[in-house]
GULO-873718 format. One record per residue: x, y, z of N, C-alpha, C in turn. Coordinates in steps of 0.2 Angstrom, whole numbers, padded with zeros to 4 digits, always signed. Atoms other than C-alpha are relative to their C-alpha. Layout:
XYZXYZXYZ
...
This chain:
-0004-0002+0006+0666+0438+0318-0004+0003-0006
+0004-0004+0006+0661+0450+0304+0001-0005-0006
+0000+0004+0006+0657+0441+0288+0004+0004-0005
-0004-0004+0005+0669+0445+0274-0002-0003-0007
+0002+0002+0007+0662+0444+0256+0006-0002-0004
-0006+0001+0004+0680+0444+0249+0002-0008+0002
-0002+0007-0001+0683+0427+0258-0005-0005-0004
+0005+0004+0004+0667+0420+0250+0003+0000-0008
-0003+0000+0007+0674+0426+0233+0006-0004-0001
-0006+0004+0001+0691+0419+0236-0001-0008+0000
+0001+0007+0000+0684+0402+0240-0003-0002-0007
+0003+0002+0007+0673+0402+0224+0005+0001-0005
-0006+0000+0005+0688+0408+0214+0004-0006+0000
-0005+0005-0001+0699+0395+0221-0004-0007-0003
+0004+0006+0003+0685+0382+0216+0001+0000-0007
+0000-0001+0007+0686+0388+0198+0008-0001-0002
-0007+0001+0002+0705+0389+0198+0003-0007+0000
-0001+0007-0001+0707+0371+0205-0002-0004-0006
+0004+0004+0005+0695+0365+0191+0004-0001-0006
-0004+0000+0006+0708+0369+0178+0006-0005+0001
-0006+0004-0001+0721+0355+0176+0006+0003-0003
-0005-0004+0003+0736+0366+0174+0007-0003+0002
-0006+0003-0001+0750+0353+0177+0005+0003-0005
-0005-0003+0004+0766+0360+0170+0001-0002-0007
-0001+0003+0007+0766+0348+0155-0006+0002-0004
+0006-0001+0003+0749+0355+0150-0001+0008-0001
+0002-0007+0001+0742+0372+0143-0003+0003+0006
+0004-0004-0005+0736+0385+0156-0005+0005-0003
+0004-0005+0003+0726+0395+0143-0007+0000+0002
+0007+0000-0003+0709+0389+0150-0001+0004+0006
+0000-0004-0006+0713+0396+0167+0001+0008-0002
-0002-0007+0002+0721+0412+0159-0006+0003-0003
+0006-0003+0004+0705+0415+0148-0005+0002+0006
+0005-0001-0005+0694+0413+0164+0002+0007+0004
-0003-0006-0004+0705+0426+0174-0001+0006-0004
+0000-0006+0004+0706+0438+0160-0007+0003-0001
+0007-0002+0001+0687+0438+0157-0002+0003+0007
+0002-0002-0007+0685+0440+0176+0002+0008+0001
-0003-0006-0001+0697+0455+0177-0003+0006-0005
+0002-0005+0005+0691+0464+0161-0007+0002+0002
+0007-0002-0002+0673+0463+0168+0000+0005+0006
-0001-0005-0005+0679+0473+0183+0003+0007-0002
-0003-0006+0003+0687+0486+0172+0008+0001+0001
-0007+0000-0001+0705+0481+0176+0004+0001-0007
-0004+0000+0006+0719+0484+0163+0004-0007+0000
-0003+0007+0000+0725+0467+0158+0004-0001-0007
-0004+0001+0006+0739+0462+0146+0003-0008+0001
-0002+0007+0000+0743+0444+0141+0007-0001-0003
-0007+0001+0002+0761+0438+0139+0001-0007-0002
+0000+0007+0002+0761+0422+0128+0007-0003+0000
-0007+0003+0001+0776+0410+0127+0001-0001-0007
-0002+0000+0007+0784+0407+0110-0005-0005-0003
+0004+0005+0004+0774+0391+0105-0008+0003+0000
+0006-0002-0001+0758+0400+0111-0005-0004+0004
+0004+0005-0004+0751+0386+0122-0001+0002+0007
+0000-0002-0007+0754+0395+0138+0001+0008+0000
+0000-0007+0000+0753+0413+0144+0001+0002+0007
+0000-0003-0007+0757+0424+0159-0005+0006-0001
+0005-0005+0001+0744+0438+0163+0003+0005+0005
-0002-0005-0004+0748+0455+0170-0005+0005+0000
+0006-0004-0001+0734+0466+0177+0002+0006+0005
-0002-0006-0004+0736+0484+0184-0007+0003+0003
+0005-0004-0004+0725+0493+0197+0003+0006+0002
-0003-0006-0002+0727+0511+0200+0003+0003-0006
-0003-0004+0005+0738+0523+0190+0004-0005-0004
-0004+0004+0004+0746+0515+0175+0007+0003-0001
-0007-0003-0001+0763+0521+0180+0005-0005+0003
-0006+0004-0003+0780+0514+0185-0001+0000+0008
+0001+0000-0007+0781+0510+0204-0005-0005+0002
+0005+0005-0003+0770+0501+0216+0002-0007+0001
-0002+0007-0002+0769+0483+0220-0003-0005-0005
+0003+0006+0004+0767+0467+0209-0001-0006+0005
+0001+0006-0003+0759+0452+0217+0000-0006-0005
-0002+0005+0005+0766+0437+0209-0002-0007+0002
+0001+0007-0001+0759+0420+0208+0000-0004-0006
+0000+0004+0006+0760+0405+0196-0006-0004+0000
+0007+0004+0002+0746+0395+0188+0001-0007-0001
-0001+0007+0001+0755+0378+0185+0000-0004+0007
+0000+0004-0005+0754+0364+0197+0004-0007-0001
-0004+0007+0001+0764+0347+0200-0005-0005-0002
+0004+0005+0002+0757+0331+0193-0003-0004+0006
+0003+0004-0005+0745+0320+0202+0001-0008-0001
+0000+0008+0001+0749+0303+0194+0004-0003+0005
-0004+0004-0005+0754+0290+0206-0002+0001+0007
+0002-0002-0007+0747+0299+0221-0007-0003+0002
+0006+0003-0002+0733+0292+0231-0004+0006+0004
+0004-0006-0002+0720+0306+0233-0007-0003+0003
+0007+0002-0003+0704+0304+0244-0006+0002-0004
+0005-0003+0004+0694+0314+0232+0003+0003-0007
-0003-0002+0006+0697+0320+0214+0004+0006+0001
-0005-0006-0002+0712+0332+0214-0002+0006-0003
+0002-0007+0003+0704+0345+0202-0007+0002+0001
+0006-0002-0003+0688+0346+0212+0001+0003+0007
-0001-0003-0007+0688+0358+0227-0004-0004+0005
+0004+0003-0005+0683+0349+0242+0001+0003+0007
-0001-0003-0007+0679+0357+0259-0002-0005+0005
+0001+0004-0006+0681+0348+0275+0001+0004+0006
-0001-0005-0006+0678+0359+0290+0003+0006-0002
-0003-0006+0001+0690+0373+0289+0006-0001-0005
-0005+0001+0005+0701+0365+0275-0003-0001-0007
+0002+0001+0007+0700+0366+0256+0005-0004-0003
-0004+0005+0003+0707+0351+0247+0000+0001-0008
+0000+0000+0007+0713+0350+0229+0007+0002-0002
-0007-0001+0003+0729+0351+0218+0000+0008-0001
-0002-0007+0001+0736+0368+0219-0003+0005+0006
+0003-0004-0005+0725+0374+0234+0006+0004+0004
-0005-0003-0004+0741+0378+0244+0006+0003-0005
-0005-0002+0004+0754+0379+0230-0002+0001-0008
+0001-0006-0004+0749+0392+0224-0006+0003-0002
+0006-0003+0002+0731+0394+0218-0004+0004+0006
+0003-0004-0005+0726+0400+0235+0002+0007+0000
-0002-0007+0000+0736+0415+0234-0003+0004-0006
+0003-0003+0006+0730+0418+0216-0007+0002+0001
+0007-0001-0001+0712+0417+0222-0001+0006+0005
+0001-0006-0004+0714+0430+0236+0002+0006-0003
-0002-0006+0004+0723+0442+0224-0006+0002-0004
+0006-0001+0004+0708+0440+0212-0006+0002+0004
+0006-0002-0004+0695+0441+0226+0001+0007+0002
-0001-0007-0002+0703+0458+0231-0001+0005-0006
+0000-0004+0006+0702+0464+0213-0006+0006+0001
+0005-0005+0000+0685+0473+0216+0002+0006+0005
-0002-0005-0005+0692+0482+0232+0006+0004-0003
-0005-0004+0003+0708+0487+0222-0003+0005-0005
+0003-0004+0004+0697+0494+0209-0003+0006+0003
+0004-0005-0003+0687+0504+0221+0005+0005+0005
-0004-0004-0005+0702+0510+0232+0003+0006-0004
-0003-0006+0003+0709+0528+0229+0008-0001-0001
-0007+0002+0000+0726+0520+0224+0004+0006-0003
-0004-0005+0003+0740+0533+0222+0006-0003-0003
-0006+0004+0004+0753+0519+0217-0004-0006-0002
+0004+0006+0002+0748+0504+0207+0001-0006+0003
-0001+0007-0002+0745+0487+0212-0001-0005-0006
+0000+0004+0006+0749+0474+0199-0001-0008+0002
+0000+0008-0001+0744+0455+0199+0003-0003-0006
-0003+0004+0006+0755+0444+0188-0001-0008+0002
+0001+0007+0000+0751+0426+0185+0005-0003-0005
-0005+0003+0005+0765+0415+0177-0002-0007-0001
+0001+0008+0001+0767+0397+0171+0007-0003+0001
-0007+0004+0000+0781+0384+0172+0004+0001+0006
-0004-0001-0006+0786+0389+0189+0003-0007+0003
-0001+0006-0003+0786+0371+0195+0006-0004-0004
-0005+0004+0004+0798+0365+0181+0006+0004-0001
-0006-0004+0002+0809+0380+0176+0001+0007+0004
+0000-0007-0003+0805+0396+0186+0001+0005-0005
-0001-0005+0005+0806+0404+0169-0006+0003-0003
+0006-0002+0004+0788+0407+0164-0002+0007+0002
+0001-0007-0001+0789+0424+0172+0005+0005-0003
-0005-0004+0002+0804+0430+0163-0002+0005-0006
+0002-0004+0005+0796+0436+0147-0004+0007+0002
+0003-0006-0003+0785+0448+0157+0004+0004+0004
-0005-0005-0003+0799+0454+0168+0004+0004-0005
-0004-0003+0005+0809+0458+0153-0004+0006-0003
+0004-0006+0003+0795+0470+0147-0002+0005+0005
+0001-0005-0005+0795+0479+0163+0004+0007-0002
-0003-0007+0002+0798+0498+0160+0000+0001-0008
+0001-0001+0007+0795+0495+0141-0007+0001-0002
+0007-0001+0002+0777+0491+0136-0004-0003+0006
+0003+0001-0006+0773+0485+0154+0003+0005+0006
-0002-0004-0006+0774+0496+0170+0006-0003+0004
-0005+0003-0004+0790+0493+0180-0002+0001+0007
+0001+0000-0007+0785+0489+0198+0006+0002+0004
-0005-0002-0004+0795+0496+0212+0003-0006+0004
-0002+0006-0004+0795+0479+0221-0005-0006-0001
+0004+0006+0002+0788+0461+0220-0001-0004+0007
+0002+0004-0005+0778+0451+0233-0002-0007-0003
+0002+0007+0003+0778+0432+0228-0004-0004+0005
+0005+0003-0005+0764+0423+0237+0001-0008+0001
-0001+0008-0002+0772+0405+0239-0002-0001+0007
+0003+0001-0006+0765+0397+0254+0006+0000+0006
-0005-0001-0006+0775+0403+0270-0004+0001+0006
+0004-0001-0005+0760+0403+0282+0000+0008+0002
+0000-0007+0000+0760+0422+0279+0006+0003+0004
-0007-0003-0002+0778+0424+0286+0004+0003-0006
-0004-0003+0006+0790+0435+0276+0006-0003+0000
-0007+0003+0002+0804+0426+0268+0004+0004-0004
-0004-0004+0004+0818+0436+0262+0006-0003-0003
-0006+0004+0003+0830+0422+0256-0002-0007-0002
+0001+0007+0002+0829+0406+0247+0006-0003-0004
-0005+0003+0004+0841+0394+0239-0001+0000-0008
+0000+0000+0007+0845+0393+0221-0002-0008-0002
+0001+0007+0003+0841+0377+0210+0003+0000-0007
-0002+0002+0007+0850+0370+0195-0001-0007-0001
+0001+0007+0001+0845+0354+0187+0003-0002-0007
-0005+0003+0005+0855+0343+0175-0002-0007-0002
+0001+0007+0002+0854+0328+0164+0007-0002-0002
-0007+0003+0003+0871+0318+0162-0002-0006-0004
+0000+0006+0004+0872+0306+0148+0007-0003-0001
-0006+0004+0001+0885+0292+0147-0001-0004-0006
+0000+0004+0006+0889+0284+0131+0006-0005+0001
-0006+0005-0001+0899+0268+0133+0001-0004-0007
-0001+0004+0006+0903+0253+0121-0002-0007+0002
+0003+0007-0001+0893+0237+0120+0004-0005-0001
-0004+0007+0001+0901+0220+0123-0004-0005+0004
+0003+0006-0004+0896+0203+0130+0003+0001+0007
-0002-0002-0007+0896+0205+0149+0006-0005+0003
-0005+0005-0002+0908+0189+0150+0007+0003-0001
-0007-0003+0001+0922+0199+0143+0000+0008+0000
+0001-0007-0002+0921+0216+0151+0005+0005-0003
-0006-0004+0003+0938+0222+0143-0002+0002-0007
+0001-0001+0007+0930+0222+0126-0005+0006-0001
+0005-0005+0000+0918+0236+0131+0001+0005+0006
+0000-0004-0006+0914+0250+0143-0007+0001+0002
+0007-0001-0002+0898+0250+0153-0002+0007+0002
+0003-0007-0002+0888+0266+0153-0003+0000+0007
+0003+0000-0006+0879+0260+0168+0005+0000+0006
-0006+0000-0005+0895+0256+0178+0003+0007+0001
-0003-0006+0000+0902+0273+0173-0005+0005+0004
+0005-0004-0003+0886+0282+0178-0001-0001+0008
+0000+0001-0007+0886+0274+0195+0006+0003+0004
-0005-0003-0003+0903+0280+0198-0001+0008+0000
+0002-0007+0000+0897+0297+0193-0005+0002+0006
+0005-0001-0005+0882+0296+0205+0004+0000+0007
-0003+0000-0006+0894+0292+0219+0005+0006+0001
-0004-0007+0000+0905+0307+0214-0004+0005+0003
+0005-0005-0002+0890+0318+0216-0002-0001+0008
+0001+0001-0007+0887+0310+0233+0006+0003+0004
-0006-0003-0003+0905+0315+0238+0000+0007+0000
+0000-0007+0000+0903+0332+0232-0005+0003+0004
+0005-0002-0005+0887+0334+0242+0002+0000+0007
-0003+0000-0007+0896+0329+0258+0005+0005+0001
-0005-0005-0001+0910+0341+0254-0004+0007+0001
+0004-0006+0000+0897+0355+0252-0003+0001+0007
+0003-0001-0006+0890+0352+0269+0005+0004+0005
-0005-0004-0005+0906+0360+0277-0001+0008-0002
+0001-0008+0002+0901+0377+0268-0007+0002+0002
+0007-0001-0004+0887+0381+0280-0002+0008-0001
+0003-0006+0000+0876+0396+0280+0002+0003+0007
-0003-0003-0006+0885+0408+0293-0005+0002+0005
+0006-0002-0004+0868+0413+0300-0004-0005+0002
+0004+0006-0002+0861+0396+0301-0008+0001-0001
+0007-0001+0001+0844+0402+0293-0003-0005-0004
+0003+0005+0005+0842+0388+0281+0000-0007+0004
+0000+0007-0003+0837+0370+0285-0001-0005-0006
-0007+0001-0003+0848+0361+0280+0004+0007-0002
-0004-0006+0001+0861+0375+0282+0006+0000-0005
-0005+0001+0005+0871+0370+0267-0003-0001-0007
+0002+0002+0007+0870+0367+0248-0001-0007+0000
+0002+0007+0000+0863+0350+0243+0001-0002-0007
+0000+0004+0007+0865+0338+0228-0004-0006+0001
+0005+0006-0001+0852+0325+0224+0000-0003-0007
+0001+0004+0006+0851+0312+0210-0007-0003+0001
+0007+0003+0000+0832+0308+0206-0001-0006-0004
+0002+0005+0005+0832+0297+0191+0006-0003-0003
-0006+0003+0004+0844+0285+0183-0003-0006-0005
+0003+0005+0004+0840+0274+0168+0005-0002-0006
-0004+0002+0006+0850+0264+0155+0001-0008+0000
-0001+0007+0001+0855+0247+0148-0006-0003-0004
+0005+0003+0004+0846+0235+0137-0001-0007+0003
+0001+0007-0002+0849+0217+0145+0005-0001+0006
-0005+0001-0005+0858+0210+0160+0007-0002-0002
-0006+0002+0002+0871+0202+0150+0004+0004-0006
-0003-0004+0005+0875+0216+0138+0003+0006+0004
-0003-0006-0003+0887+0230+0144-0003+0006-0004
+0005-0006+0003+0876+0246+0142+0004+0005-0004
-0003-0006+0005+0880+0258+0128-0003+0007+0003
+0002-0007-0002+0869+0272+0136-0003-0001+0007
+0003-0001-0006+0864+0278+0153+0000+0007+0002
+0002-0007-0001+0856+0294+0158-0002+0001+0008
+0003-0001-0006+0853+0301+0175-0001+0008+0001
+0002-0007-0001+0845+0317+0182+0001+0002+0007
-0003-0002-0007+0852+0327+0196-0001+0008+0001
+0001-0007-0002+0850+0344+0205+0005+0003+0005
-0004-0004-0005+0860+0357+0215-0004+0005+0003
+0004-0006-0004+0851+0368+0228+0005+0003+0004
-0005-0003-0003+0863+0381+0233-0002+0006+0005
+0001-0006-0004+0864+0394+0247+0000+0006-0005
+0000-0006+0005+0861+0411+0239+0006+0003-0001
-0007-0003+0001+0879+0417+0241+0004-0005-0004
-0005+0005+0003+0886+0400+0233-0001+0001-0007
+0001+0000+0008+0889+0401+0214-0004-0006-0002
+0005+0005+0002+0876+0391+0205+0003-0006-0003
-0003+0005+0004+0888+0381+0195+0006-0003+0005
-0005+0003-0005+0898+0376+0211+0001-0008-0001
+0000+0008+0001+0893+0357+0210+0002-0002-0007
-0001+0002+0007+0894+0357+0191+0008+0000-0001
-0007-0001+0001+0912+0363+0191+0004-0006+0003
-0004+0005-0003+0918+0350+0203-0002-0007-0003
+0002+0006+0004+0908+0336+0194+0003+0000-0007
-0004+0001+0007+0915+0340+0177+0007-0001+0000
-0007+0001-0001+0932+0340+0184+0001-0008+0001
+0000+0007-0001+0929+0322+0190-0002-0004-0007
+0001+0004+0007+0921+0317+0173+0006+0000-0005
-0006+0000+0005+0936+0323+0163+0005-0005+0003
-0005+0004-0002+0948+0313+0174-0002-0008-0001
+0002+0007+0001+0937+0297+0174+0000-0002-0008
+0000+0002+0007+0935+0298+0155+0007-0001-0003
-0007+0001+0002+0954+0300+0153+0002-0007+0002
-0002+0007-0002+0956+0284+0163-0003-0006-0003
+0003+0006+0002+0943+0273+0156-0002+0000-0007
+0002+0000+0007+0939+0278+0138+0005+0000-0005
-0006+0000+0005+0956+0277+0130-0001-0004-0006
+0000+0005+0006+0952+0262+0119-0007+0000-0003
+0007-0001+0003+0934+0268+0115-0001+0007-0001
+0001-0007+0002+0934+0284+0106-0007+0003+0000
+0007-0002+0000+0915+0285+0105-0003+0001+0006
+0002-0001-0007+0913+0284+0123+0001+0007+0003
+0000-0007-0002+0909+0300+0132-0005+0001+0006
+0004-0002-0005+0901+0309+0146-0002+0007-0001
+0002-0006+0001+0890+0324+0143-0005+0002+0005
+0005-0002-0004+0880+0335+0155-0003+0006-0003
+0004-0005+0003+0866+0346+0150-0003+0004+0005
+0004-0004-0005+0859+0361+0160-0007+0000-0002
+0007-0001+0002+0840+0360+0160-0003+0006+0003
+0004-0005-0003+0835+0373+0173+0005+0004+0004
-0004-0004-0004+0844+0387+0182-0004+0006+0003
+0004-0005-0004+0834+0397+0195+0004+0003+0005
-0005-0003-0005+0844+0410+0205-0003+0000+0007
+0002-0001-0007+0843+0411+0224-0003+0007+0001
+0002-0006-0002+0835+0425+0233+0005+0002+0006
-0005-0002-0006+0848+0435+0244-0003+0005+0004
+0003-0005-0005+0843+0443+0260+0003+0007-0001
-0002-0007+0000+0844+0462+0259-0003+0004+0006
+0003-0004-0006+0842+0471+0276-0003+0006-0002
+0003-0007+0002+0838+0487+0267-0005-0001-0005
+0005+0001+0005+0825+0479+0255-0006+0004+0001
+0006-0003-0001+0810+0490+0252-0006-0005+0000
+0005+0005+0000+0800+0474+0249+0000-0003+0007
+0000+0003-0007+0805+0466+0266-0003+0005+0005
+0003-0005-0005+0801+0482+0275-0008+0001-0001
+0007-0001+0001+0784+0484+0267-0004-0007+0002
+0003+0007-0001+0780+0465+0268-0001-0001+0008
+0000+0001-0007+0784+0465+0287-0005+0004+0003
+0005-0005-0003+0773+0480+0290-0007-0003-0002
+0007+0003+0002+0758+0472+0280-0001-0006+0004
+0001+0006-0004+0761+0455+0289+0000+0001+0008
-0001-0002-0007+0763+0464+0306+0005-0005+0003
-0005+0005-0002+0779+0454+0308+0006+0005+0002
-0006-0003-0002+0796+0459+0316+0006-0003-0002
-0006+0003+0002+0807+0447+0308-0001-0004-0007
+0001+0004+0006+0810+0437+0292+0003-0007+0001
-0002+0007+0000+0813+0419+0288+0004-0001-0007
-0003+0003+0006+0823+0409+0275-0003-0006-0002
+0003+0006+0002+0816+0395+0265+0005-0004-0005
-0004+0004+0003+0825+0380+0257-0001-0001-0008
+0002+0001+0006+0815+0379+0241+0001+0006-0005
-0001-0006+0005+0817+0390+0225-0007+0003-0002
+0006-0003+0002+0804+0402+0219+0002+0005-0006
-0001-0006+0005+0802+0416+0206+0003+0006+0003
-0002-0007-0003+0807+0429+0218+0008+0001-0002
-0006-0001+0002+0825+0426+0213+0001+0003-0007
+0000-0003+0007+0821+0430+0195-0002+0008+0001
+0002-0007-0001+0813+0447+0201+0006+0003+0002
-0006-0003-0002+0828+0451+0211+0006+0000-0005
-0005+0000+0005+0840+0446+0197-0001+0006-0005
+0002-0005+0005+0831+0459+0186+0000+0007+0003
-0001-0007-0003+0834+0473+0199-0006+0002+0005
+0006-0002-0005+0817+0472+0209+0001-0003+0006
+0001+0003-0006+0817+0470+0227-0006-0005+0001
+0006+0005+0000+0807+0454+0231+0001-0004+0007
+0001+0004-0006+0801+0444+0246-0006-0005-0002
+0005+0005+0001+0790+0429+0248-0005+0000+0006
+0005+0000-0005+0774+0429+0258-0007-0002-0002
+0006+0002+0003+0759+0419+0255-0004-0005+0005
+0004+0005-0004+0745+0408+0263+0002-0007-0001
-0001+0007+0000+0747+0390+0267+0007-0002+0002
-0006+0003-0002+0761+0378+0272+0003-0003-0006
-0003+0004+0005+0774+0372+0260+0000-0008+0002
+0000+0008-0002+0773+0355+0270-0006-0003-0004
+0006+0003+0003+0756+0353+0261+0001-0001-0008
-0001-0001+0008+0763+0357+0243+0002-0007-0002
-0002+0005+0004+0765+0343+0231-0002-0007+0003
+0003+0006-0003+0756+0330+0242-0006-0002-0002
+0007+0002+0001+0741+0320+0239-0004+0003+0005
+0004-0004-0004+0726+0328+0247+0003+0006+0003
-0003-0007-0001+0735+0345+0246-0006+0004+0003
+0005-0004-0003+0725+0357+0257+0003+0007+0002
-0002-0006-0003+0725+0375+0263-0006+0002+0005
+0005-0002-0005+0716+0381+0279-0003+0007-0002
+0004-0006+0002+0702+0394+0276+0003+0006+0004
-0003-0005-0004+0710+0404+0290+0006+0004-0003
-0006-0002+0003+0726+0406+0280-0003+0005-0006
+0003-0005+0005+0715+0414+0266-0002+0006+0003
+0003-0006-0004+0707+0426+0278+0006+0004+0002
-0006-0004-0002+0725+0431+0284+0003+0003-0006
-0002-0003+0007+0730+0434+0266-0004+0005-0002
+0005-0006+0002+0715+0445+0263+0002+0006+0004
-0001-0005-0005+0719+0455+0278+0007+0004-0002
-0006-0002+0003+0737+0457+0271-0001+0005-0006
+0001-0004+0007+0731+0463+0254-0004+0006+0002
+0003-0006-0002+0719+0475+0262+0004+0006+0003
-0005-0005-0003+0733+0483+0272+0004+0003-0006
-0003-0002+0006+0742+0484+0255-0003+0005-0004
+0004-0005+0003+0728+0493+0247+0000+0007+0004
+0000-0006-0004+0728+0505+0261+0006+0004+0000
-0007-0003+0001+0747+0508+0260+0001+0003-0007
-0001-0003+0007+0746+0511+0241-0005+0006-0001
+0005-0006+0001+0732+0524+0244+0002+0006+0004
-0003-0006-0004+0742+0535+0256+0005+0004-0004
């Protein structure tokens, strides 16, 4: 097998990227500074897109002609927390064991970021007739909104790409559809009273439990609205409650109880489908139970809404990605990505990246070196395509 210097660069770059603790609750500026310096030293055109507080930033780099068109390779820099997970080795130190590279973000998705950066010298040297852009975002793991400021600038002070390839881990298969995700916080305010006389109050915990069961029923109802092509697993939209907290003592009827829940919808399903059903139930329950307690209430707050990615059989992004991946079909994935944000802005988008989503968010997260090599081959074919 011919030795590939780009693979050595990718592993070395991944080592540096993993060393930055970029959990979504933290700043990513240390990583962004490193990447910016690396790309500027190569002569690339680099623009930083900071968030409003200034503690995070996206990065947009261009290779080839500084014009509209071409392809944007999109990856995120943030990772999920490691707290409470049992790691064999320090999560922010890259560890090699055979053909596997371990560390937080190796798979999701600093491995893709690393191969894009490793290919930067080749992008610079290629006779590109259409531009290749690299875009690194933030907050994908929490809101999928860290890419939006940069996307809004496309066609203004940033070149507008013709299509987007998002490198989330798909084992280098081309995914042209994914579910949406919406996350909510529901807050129940009750009326405190001694638990021995429950008619003197209303328990926020009891009401919250009824609401959680209502969401369970809504989820079961949604199971009947299945994906007609059966491409998703599961083949229907889902509802999940992840956290519930409230009350102050066993013998006090709780005044407050909050719970956090999500809706993951098929791409063609309205993103507020579960919320509408839920709010109708909330209104009926409040009318029945809160009559004597005017301060009691149920409020639901939208925290995150990330659109789904709808399959488009005529998508230029899917056509190009399948050619580069040497594939003859596409897949659908159940998780949400930034691809839906690109599509919502009018850019054709697909997902194709190294690593398996089964390793994402796990302790001892890893990526196979062979997947990095396959990703590099994909990007080399892209450089050739953009040079024709």
